[in-house]
C-alpha positions, 0 to 999 in steps of 0.5 A, spaced: 068 469 661 062 470 664 057 467 660 057 460 656 061 457 651 058 461 646 062 467 648 069 463 647 068 461 640 071 467 637 077 467 642 078 460 640 077 461 633 082 467 633 087 462 637 087 457 632 089 462 627 094 465 631 097 458 634 098 456 626 101 463 625 106 462 631 108 455 629 109 457 622 113 463 625 120 461 624 119 461 616 118 469 617 125 469 621 129 464 617 135 467 619 134 464 626 134 457 629 126 455 630 128 454 637 130 461 638 123 464 634 119 459 639 122 461 645 121 469 643 114 467 642 113 463 649 117 469 652 112 474 649 106 470 650 108 470 658 109 477 658 102 479 656 099 478 663 104 483 666 100 488 662 094 485 664 096 485 671 098 493 671 091 494 668 088 491 674 092 495 678 093 491 684 101 490 686 100 483 689 097 481 682 103 485 678 108 481 683 105 475 682 104 475 674 111 478 673 114 472 677 110 467 673 112 471 666 120 470 669 119 463 670 117 462 663 122 466 660 127 462 664 124 456 660 124 459 654 131 461 654 133 454 656 129 451 650 134 456 646 140 451 647 137 445 650 132 440 649 126 443 644 121 439 648 122 445 653 119 449 649 113 444 648 112 444 655 113 451 656 107 452 651 103 447 655 104 450 661 102 456 659 096 454 657 095 451 664 096 458 666 091 460 662 086 455 664 087 457 671 086 464 669 080 463 666 077 459 672 079 464 677 079 471 674 085 472 678 087 478 673 081 482 672 078 484 665 081 478 661 075 475 659 077 473 652 084 472 653 085 466 657 081 462 651 085 465 646 091 464 649 090 457 651 088 455 644 094 459 641 099 455 646 096 448 645 096 448 638 103 451 637 105 446 642 102 440 638 105 442 632 112 443 635 111 436 638 109 433 631 115 437 628 120 434 633 117 427 633 118 427 625 125 429 626 125 436 624 131 440 627 129 446 631 137 447 633 142 448 627 
């Protein structure tokens, strides 16, 4: 973002909506383990920056963002059969990646995306952590 916090209000508000939708997404895909649905979401969210990097056009940025997205895919895959806390950590970590992007503007033309995605990531991570702490099984 190039100006003050007022410009972040809409992306953050929409991030809260989509974060709640992401946290509830296993209800719509009831035939899958919740952990699988959350892992798919983490992989999808992480890969969005590849599209931004391609639009940016710098080969180094594409390579870096692809590598970072790949790391989040590995964490997501491990969370499918491993500890569901990996999914929480993956979302928190991706939120920090969004914060870094917001501060550095490493990938060009992502003004609204980092505050939106950080809000989605951290709200979903919080809700999933509460589910785990409350004893909800994310694996069948």
